[in-house]
N, C-alpha and C positions, 0 to 999 in steps of 0.2 A: 886290805879289806878284811874285816873281822870274819872269822869262819862261822861264828854263831849268829850272823845276821839273819833276821826274820825267824830265829829260833830253829834253824835247820840243823840236823845232826851232822857232826863232822865225821864222815865215813872213812874207812881204811883206804879207799881209792884215792883220797886226797881232796880235791875241790869239787866233788860231785854234788850237784844241787839235789837236796833230798828234803822235801817239805814235810813238816811234822804231821800233817793231816793224812799222809798217804796210808799208814797202817789201817786207820778206821775206814778209809774209802775202799781199800783192798778187801777188807773183811765184808763190807757191804756188797761189793761186787760178787764175792764168793757165796754169800747167802741169798743173793737174788734181790736184795732191797735197793740196789743201785742199778739203774738201767743206763748203759753207755750212750753218750750222745754221739751223733754222727760227726766224724772229723771233717773239718773245713780244709779245702785244698789251699796249699801255701807254697811259696818258693823262697829260697834264700841263696845268696851268692857269696862264695869264697873268692874275694877279689885279691889278686896277687900282683906284686911288683918285684922286679929283680933287684937284688942288692949284691955287693961284692961277696957276701957270705951265703948267698942263695936266696930263694924267694921269701918274701914276707907276705903275710896275709893281713887284711884290714879287718879289725874286730872292734865292736862297740860294747860298752858295759851298760846293761840295762839299769835304769834308775831303781834305787832300793824301794821306791814307792810303788813300783809296778806290781800288779796282782799276779802276773805270771813270770816266774824266774827273776824276781827283783835282785839286782846285784850280780847277776850272772853275765859272763862274756858270751857274745854271740856274733853272728854275721848280719849284714843288712838283709832284711827279708820281711815277709808278711803275707797276709791272705791274698788269694787270687781274686781279682775283680770279675764278677760274672759278665760284666759288659764287654770284657775282652774276648768273649766267645761270640758276641753278636755281630761284629763287624770285621771285615777283612782289613788288616792293617798293612801298611807298607812293610815289605819283607825282603830280606836278602839272606843268602846262605841256604843251609839245608831246608827243604820244604816242610810245610806243616805235616805232610804225610810221613816224611822222614822222622820228624820229631815224634809223631804219634807212635810209630814203630818202636822208637827208642824208649819212650816213656810208658808204653803200654796203654795208650788211651786212643780216643778218636782224634781226628785232625783239629777240630775246633777247641776241644779241651786242651790239646797240646799247645795250640796258639795262646790260649789264656794263661797256661802255666809259664810259658816262655815270656810272654808279655809281663806277667807278674814278677818274674826274676829281674827283667830289665827295668821295669817301673820302680820296684822297691829299691834297687841299687841307686837310681837317680833320686828317689825321695829321701833316702836315709844317708847316702854318701855323696850326693851331688855328681855322680859319675853316670854318663849316658852312653850306652852301647848302641848307637844309631848314627846314620850318616845320610847324606843326600843322594848318594849313589851306592851300588852294591859293594864298592871297594874303597869307600871313604868313610871317615868318622868325624863327628863334630869335635871341635877343639875346646877351648875354655868355656865352661858353662856356669861361671860365677856371676855373670851380669844380672842387673836388676830384672830384666825381662825374663831371663831363665828362671830366676827365683820366683817371680810371680806365677809362672807356669807350674813350677814345682809345688808351690803351696796350693795351687788349684787342684793338682793331682792328689796331694795328701788329703785335702778336704773332700775329695771325690766330686768336686764341682766340674771337673774336666776328666773325661775318660782318656785312657792312654791312646786309643785310636784317634780321637779328636786332636790330642796333643801332637801326634806324629803328622797328621794331615795338615794341621795349622802350620807346622814347621817345615813341611815338605820333606819329611825324613822317612827312612826305612829302618826298621829294626834289624840289627846285624846279628842274626841268630848263629852265624858262624863264629862269633866271638865267645860263645858259651859252650860249655861241655857239661853234660849231666853226670853227676858224681855218685849220688846216693839218694835213698828215699827212706825216711823214718816216719812212723805214725805214732802220735801221742798215745800213751797207754789208755786202755778202756776205762780205767777208774778216775781219769782226770776230768774235771768239769769243763775245761777248755781243751778241745782236741784238734789237732792239725795233721793232715796228710801232706808232708813236706818233702819237696824235691830239692836236693842240694845241687847247686851248679858251681862250676869253677870258671873264672874269667881273668884276663890280664888287664891291668890298668892301662887304658889307651894313652898313647903319647899326646901330651898337651893338656890332659885333664888332671885334676887333682882332687883328692878326697877332702871332705870336711864333715864335721859333726852336724848334719842337717836334721837329725832325728830328735823329736821331742821326747822320745822314750829312752834316750841314752844320755849319760852324764860324762862319758869319756870315750874317746876312740884312740886306737893304737895301730901302728904297723908293727908286726912282730913275727919272727920266724916261727913256723909251726913247732919246731923242736923246743924253742924257748917257752912258748905258750904251754906246751905239754908238760915241760918241767915245772912251770909255775903251778899248774894244776896238781901235779904229783906231790908238790910240797904243801898243798893246801892254800896257796897264795892267790890263785885265780879260780873263781867259782865257775863251773860250766855244767851244762846238761850233757847226758851221755852222747847224743848225736854230735854235739860240738867237739868234744874231746876225741871221739872216734874219728871224725873226718879230719881233724888236725893231725892225728897220728898217721892217717893214710896219706897225707901230703908230704910227710917228712922225706921220703926217698927221692923226691924230684929236685933236680939241680937248677931248674929254671921254670918260670911261669909257662913258657911255651911247652916245655916238657910235660907239665901237669895237664895242660889243655889237650895235648895229643893223647895222653894216657886216659883221658876221660871216656873215650870210646870203649874201653875195655872194663870199665867199672861195673860192678854188679848193682843193678837197680831193684833187686828183690826187696820189698818193703820189710823193714825191721819194726816189729811190734813187741812191746814188753809183755811178758806173761806173769801173772800172779797166781800162785797155787798154794794150797794148804797141805802141809806135810806134818802129820802128827801134831796138829795144833799150831805149828810154826808157819808163818807166812814166808814164802820164797818169791822174791821179785827178780826176774831175769830177762835179759835181752838176748834172744837166740843168736849165737855166733859171736857174742861179746861178753865173755865170761867175767871180765874185770868189773862189770857193773852189777853183778849179782848181789842182792841184799837179802839177808835172812832176818826176819822180824819176829821176835819172841812174843808170846802173849803178854800184853801190858805195855808194849811200846817198841820203838826201834832197837835193833841189836847194837 
């Protein structure tokens, strides 16, 4: 993939996605002419499967035509559907109250975020973390009837609660672990407050590129993906490469899922400051992404 795609600067960090319009937007934020938009809640899932060489993660490459992060590798995910706050869904595993405590929200918001994670994984990867009982999970979901429901979910013609009710299914919240939380910088026109989750690919299910936003999907070891990023071969946003690196120590999908309970969910929000006329863009706690922008353009 060309490093210069969409005109973005090739940074020292490797394959970091860096839009050319950022410097002007950061300056506008600093002088008060840009008012930050409210971030939309979102959820994304690092889906893992075991291999002889350790766990691999399912990633998709966003189409180059996408307005946001075109050409970048990411995980299945998207915005939370407000309707998932309105109805009690079939549920198994830790309670909504448990999830609210973990995510730092109220129970209905927690339900919507967890539903968003499960729904988006089904919409974009064809994998469904749900079962008819608290200790079972659906098998192959590639049939025409499943596809019709998946497309109805994508179109928002069907809410996730309605989908679960129609199928007599319970969301398996115990198959998810909350891993990280990143908030899109204040100078971005599209902002998301995104919770990152980890999950293991259920036995009997298989991934596929079900997303209209992606032109490629891969199963790749986190260390290999990070190496591709470091070489400038794989384009990624800071949250993606950061979470990839954090997955590297785990020898199995189950090990990563167990470790999720100890992960820090303090939100990571980029800071843009002016220092002697130079713009400094940083993500607290993640020094590798710091960018210094001289007057007149990117460094």
